C-alpha positions in Angstrom: -32.0 7.2 3.8 -28.5 7.5 5.2 -26.2 4.5 5.6 -23.5 4.1 8.2 -21.0 4.6 5.4 -22.6 7.9 4.3 -22.6 9.1 7.9 -19.0 8.1 8.5 -17.9 10.0 5.4 -20.0 13.0 6.1 -18.7 13.4 9.6 -15.1 12.8 8.5 -14.5 9.5 10.4 -11.6 7.9 8.6 -11.4 4.9 10.9 -15.1 4.1 10.6 -15.0 4.5 6.9 -12.0 2.2 6.7 -13.6 -0.4 8.9 -16.8 -0.3 6.8 -14.8 -0.7 3.6 -13.4 -4.0 4.9 -16.8 -5.7 4.4 -16.8 -7.7 1.1 -20.4 -7.0 0.4 -20.3 -3.2 1.0 -22.4 -1.6 -1.7 -20.8 1.7 -2.8 -23.7 2.4 -5.2 -26.3 3.1 -2.5 -27.6 6.6 -2.7 -28.8 8.9 0.1 -32.0 11.0 0.0 -30.2 13.6 -2.2 -29.2 10.9 -4.7 -25.5 10.9 -3.6 -23.2 7.9 -3.2 -20.7 7.9 -0.3 -18.0 8.8 -2.9 -20.1 11.8 -4.0 -20.3 12.9 -0.4 -16.6 12.6 0.0 -16.0 14.6 -3.2 -18.0 17.4 -1.8 -15.9 17.7 1.4 -12.2 18.3 2.1 -11.6 14.6 3.2 -9.0 13.4 0.7 -7.9 10.4 2.8 -11.5 9.2 3.1 -12.0 9.7 -0.6 -8.8 7.6 -1.2 -10.2 4.8 1.0 -13.5 4.7 -1.0 -11.7 4.8 -4.3 -9.4 2.0 -3.3 -12.5 -0.1 -2.3 -14.2 0.7 -5.6 -11.1 -0.4 -7.5 -10.9 -3.7 -5.6 -14.6 -4.4 -6.3 -14.3 -3.6 -10.0 -11.2 -5.8 -10.3 -12.9 -8.8 -8.7 -14.4 -11.0 -11.4 -16.9 -12.4 -8.9 -18.1 -8.9 -7.8 -21.8 -8.4 -8.6 -23.0 -4.9 -7.8 -26.6 -6.0 -8.1 -28.1 -9.3 -6.9 -29.0 -11.7 -9.6 -32.8 -12.2 -10.0 
């Protein structure tokens, strides 16, 4: 499975990655068929600005006391 975020990162689309990161419920933990998160994909490519956008989103999510990475059952 490839998500729109994985595709944007893999193809080096900074604007698309930034736009997708504006969604509050964006899940950065989703993994592709190779088991990689979007951050893992960015780390494997020379896209420092994209990696920065993803890292900033991760920090915002982790600093939000209401953020729940997994839905409650």
